[in-house]
N, C-alpha and C positions, 0 to 999 in steps of 0.2 A: 529265546534270551540265555536260555542257559549254555549253549554253545560258544556262544561269543563273550563270556566271562569267566568261564570254566578255569583256564588257565591261570589267571590272576587270584580267581579265588581260590586255586589249591594253592600256591604260593604263599598265600596270607593264611588262608584260616584252615586248611589241613592240620597245620602245627599245634591245632585243640586235639587233635586224637591225641597226644603224645602227655595229657593233662589228664589224672585223675585225682579225685578230693572228695573229702567228708564235708559237707556243709556244716557251718558254725549253726546254724539255726535250720529247721527243716518246717516243708508244710502240715508236718503232724503237731508244732510247737506253736505255730500261729493262732493269731487273734481270731475268734469266731466273728461272723459279720452280726449275730444280733449281739456280741460284747462290743464291738466298736459301734454300734448303732445308736446304743444306751447310753458309752461314752461321748458319740456325736450330740447327742441332745444335752448332755451336762457341759458340752465345750461353749455353749451358746451364749453362757453368760462369762466366759473365760477372759482372764486380762490378759492382752498380746505381751510379748515381750517387749517389743519395738512400736514404735508409733500406726496408726492405721488412716490413712487420708480421708477425707469424707468424699463427698460428690463435688462439692465446687472443685476440688485440688487434682480431680483425675478425669480422664475420659478417653473411652477406649471404643473401639469400631466393634459395633455390637458382633460382626459377622466372624469380628475372630475371638469374640468371646464366648464362643462355643452356646451362643444362642441362651443366655443369662435373663432375656425378654426385660431390660433395662438397668437390671442388677448389677451393679460393681461386686466381685467375689473379694474376701479378705486377702486372698495370695496377691491380686493385683493392688492392693489398697495398702498390703507390708510394703512393696517394690516401689511406692510412689516417692520415695526416700531418691531414688536414681531417676534423674529424667528419661522419660523415654520407657523407663525399664517396663512398666507394665502391659503397654503394648507390644513391646519385643517379646515379653514373656506368653501373651495371649497367644501372639501368632507362631511362636516354638511349642505351645501346647497344642492350638490346632495343627501342625504341621506334623507335628509326632502321630498325632490319630487318623490324618486322613491323606498326609501325603505316602506316597509308596502305593504297594500292590495287594499288602495284609488287609485283610478286614477290619474296618476300625474297631469295631466292638471286639475284635478279638484283643486286639491291643490296651482297651478299654478293662477288659478282664484280666490280662496281664498288671496291668497297673493295679488292678484291686485286689490282684493276690500279694504285690508286693507292698500294698498299704496294709493286709493282714499280717504278712510277714516281719514288716517295720512297724507295728503298732499304732497307724495312723487314722485315728477315727475322721478325720478331716479330709483327706484323700479320698477314704474309703467311700463317705457318703456324698460326695462329687462324683467319683465315676459310678457309683450305684444309681446315681439321678441319671447320667448321661447313657447308662445300658436300658434304664427301663423306657428310651423314648424310641426303639426300635424291638422290631417281633427277633430277631436278632441276639440283641442285647439280652433282651427277658431269658432267653433259652440258655444263651451262658451265665448270666447272674445266678438263675435258677441252679444251675449244674455248680457253681460256686458255692452257692447259700447250702446244697444239700450236701456239698464235697463228695457229688458222684460226677464225673466227668465223662460216662458212657453215654449218652444223650449225644454230644457233642461229633462233631466230623473229627476226623481222626489229626488232621492238620490244626483245628482247633484246641483239643485236647493237649495237640505236644506243643504247642505254643506255651499254653497256661505251664505247664511241666518244665517248660524253659526258663520261665520266670521263675520258677520253685529252684531250679538247679541252681542260677546264676545269683539270683539277688540274693542270698545268703553268706555267698562264698566265690568271689572273682574267679578263683580257679575251679569253681564246684559242679563244672559239666564234663561228666565222665567221657572217658573215649567212647563208649557204646550209645552212650545216649548221644553224644554229635554228629554219629554215623546215623542214626536214625534219624535226626532232622535235616542231614543232609539228604536224606531219602525222600524229605516231602518238600523243601523250600529251597530256592535256587540260592545261589551267593548272594546275589542282592537284596533277597529276603531275609536271608538272614543278618546282613547288618542291620537293616530294618528292625528288627525283634532284639536285637542286642540295643541299638540305639533307643529303642523303646525301654527296655530294663532301664538302662542307665539314666533316661528322662523321669523316671518316678522313683529312683534314687537318692537323683537332686531335689523333685517334689516333696518327697515324704519329709526330708531334712530342714526343708524350707519351712513346713509347715510346722513341724514339733518342734524346731529350736526357736520359731517365733512363738511357739503357742495358739495359733490362728483359733480366732473363734469362730464356729460352726455359725453360716448365716441362717437367718430364721428363715428364711426364702428357700431354702434348698428343700424342704418338704413341701412348698406350695403347690408345686405343678412341674411338669416334667419340660427337657427342651424341646423345642422343634426339630431335633435332628432326623427323624424319620427313616425313611430307606434309602441307604445311599448307593449311588451308583457309582460300582469301581472302577476303575481303569489302571491300566500301568503307567508309571512314569514316563513323561514322553523324552527323559534323557538318562541313558545308561553311558556309564564310562569302563570302557573292554581295562584299558592299562592305564593306569596313573602316574605318565610319566613326568621329566619336568618339562620334555616338549609340549606333552598335554596341558600342564599345568599352565604352560606362557600362552597357551589358545584359549583355554577356558578362564584364565583371569584379565583377556583383554577385554571384553565386555562386562566383566562382574567385579564392581566397588568393592565390594565386600571382602571375595577373595584376593582381588591386588592389597587390599589393606592388612588382610590376615597374614598375607605371606611377607610384608614390607616391616609387620611388627616383634616379628621372630626375634627374641633375646637369646636363644639357644646356640646360636651360629648354623641355625637348617633352615633351608630355603622352604620348606614347609613340612612339618613331621609325618610321619609314615601313617601315624593313627588318624592325622584328619585328610591323608590320601584314600584310605580305607573309608572312610565317611561318606566321600563323595559317588561311593557305588550307588548310595541314595540320597540323592543330592538336597532333595526341597528342605530337610529334615536338618542334617549340619548346618544349611546356611544361616536358616532361622537360627539354631544354635548358635552360631559365631557371630551375628547381629545382637543376639541377647546379649552374649557375651562382652560384648564391645559396649553396649549402651551400660553394663553397669559397672564396668570397671572407669569409664568417664569419672565416677563421682567416690570412686577409691581415695582412703585418706591416709590408709595402712602401708607402708612402705614394702619392696619387694622380699626384705629380709622376714619380717611373718609373716607373710602371705606363702612364703616358700617353705618355712618350717611347719605351716599348718598342712598345706599339701604333701611335705613328706610325709607326717604324722598321720595323714588320713592314707597313704597310699601303704606306706608298712603297718598300720593296723589291718588294712585289706588285704596284706598281702601281694601287692602289685607290681611285678616285677618292672613291665614297662614304665609306668609312671614313677617309680621309685628312681631308676637311672635318670630319670629327666630333671626330677629334684636335685637329685644329687651335683647334677652336669650345670644346673641354675644355681646352686648354693656353693660351689666351688666358683664359678664366674663371679659370684658376688665377693669373693674371698674371704669366706668361709675357711676357716683352719680345719685339714684333713682330719688331725687329730680331734676336733670336736665334732666329724660327720662321724669317725669311727664310734667315738663315745655315743653318741646321737642313737645309733643300733640298739645299746645294750640299757640303756635308763635316759634318764633325764638331767643327772648332774650336770652336764654344762652349758644346759640352758640358761637364758636369764632369768630372772622374776618375770618379766613380761613376755617375752617367749612361753614360757610355761604357763599360763594362764592361758595364751590362746592356743596352745598345744592339748592341753589338757581338757578343755571345751572341745574341739574338734575332733580327739580323739573319743568322747564318751558319744557325742553326735554320732557319728560312724559306728560306732561297735552296739547302743543301744538308743537308737533315736526316740524312741518314747519315753526315757527314762533322763531326758534332759530338765532342769529345773529352772522356776525363775532366778534363785541363787547361782546358780549356773550361771544363767545370763547376765546377773548383777554384777557379777565379777568381772564378767567380759567388760561390760559400759563403764565402771569403777576403773577398770585401768586403761581402756579405749576411748570412752566417751561410745553414745549412743549409735553414732556413724562407724566408729572405729569395730564396736561389737559387730554391726551388723557386716560388716567387711566379712571376718572372721567366720560368719555363719554363712556366707554367701560363697566363699572359700570351699570351705567344709564340702558345701552340698555341689560345688562346680567335680569337685573330685571324687565323691560319690558317682556323678555320670563317668567321670573319663576313666575310673578302675575298670567299672563294669562294663564298657564298652571295649577297651585296649585286652584285657588279658583272657579272655574268653576267645579271642582270634589268636592270642599268641604271637601279636605285633612283634615283627622284628624290631629291635633296637638301632637306632642309629650308630653308628661308627663310633661317633664322638661322644655319644652318651656309655657306650661301651668302654670306649678307652678310658674314661674321667672316671668311671665306678673301677676299674680293674685297678688305676693307678692310686686309688684312695685306700680301697680296701684288701687288695691285692691279692684278688681273687674273682670270679664272675657272679653275679647274682645266685644266690639260693635262697630257697624259703626261711622265715626266722620267725618262729612263732613270738607273737607279740605278749610279753610279760609284763611291759609298762603299765601302770594302772592309768585306767580312763577317772577315775574320780578326780 
């Protein structure tokens, strides 16, 4: 497997050896599991900021719902305002954990570490429940609970550390650490690990931005996941060229739709090409994205302002260039784009409400309040407020995938950025208030 993909992997992934950064948050500053569990018990009676569907309004195939024994989790209920979204998200969740060749329990452990770092009691107790269902999971759970990773296999410990490095900072994987990761994982597995981090960056913000109540049944029983048999994915793609994309998309309606919807003048973005090294997860991700976008009520102008703010707050080069390209194609004046790198003075009141919520949810997910969400709802209505929340979650996902690999930006995005700012992208400390 390594020999068939190493050339393309070197071209895309070795770039990460050029980046070293100090994480904004470190594992030492993360929430303890005991504290998150206590908060989770208090969250049973929480009032969600978005409506939750009842059983009569929602139905999910239980096999894609991570064995919840007939229970519908609140993360599915809150997405029910978007037709088809609960099932699509459940399929994405299951694909992230069980597709690919990295042990599912390792990816559950990565998600639990991210829940600690992002102060998300809701996500933490859901992952603890899944980890308790197998002997491998219990070993990983005990290691995380005791803050002692020594009992784990080196590759298991390294995967958890990868989440610790990448979650707080999209540029947080140092040169030395990335070399170590490449010594244990092949290129497809590195993509898989990165997609796992990206997914849980989305999930924690969905949970905390919505103030999801923790389900009472979460502590009643463990899911029947048991001992999972692992096997490598059936499909690996050594080089993702345009010719290969034509062949792949011929019998893949989801991929054909994704290529046809491009609004940036790109056949398919480099980030999407790289994701296809682990095809099951991105296909589920794209299907989920397509599903939730069908019910969007906000225009691209506001949504791109949100994703620009999130990408700037995370210091994500690749996504920032994409958002600048998108905003220019919408006709946003370069003078405004230049000003937006410095402060919020040129934003309309409507844009400012969305951007401030998105930035706060990005920087400190657990600090969002009912008042924050109410300001969104007052400005955009309940559906529009949920649009802003989901867009923020989406770019938490994308930022954490693209910049750890230092994805090469497309020529049109680089050219547009240079035309607007007169120079290439450089990291800029974000001093704009998230309040």
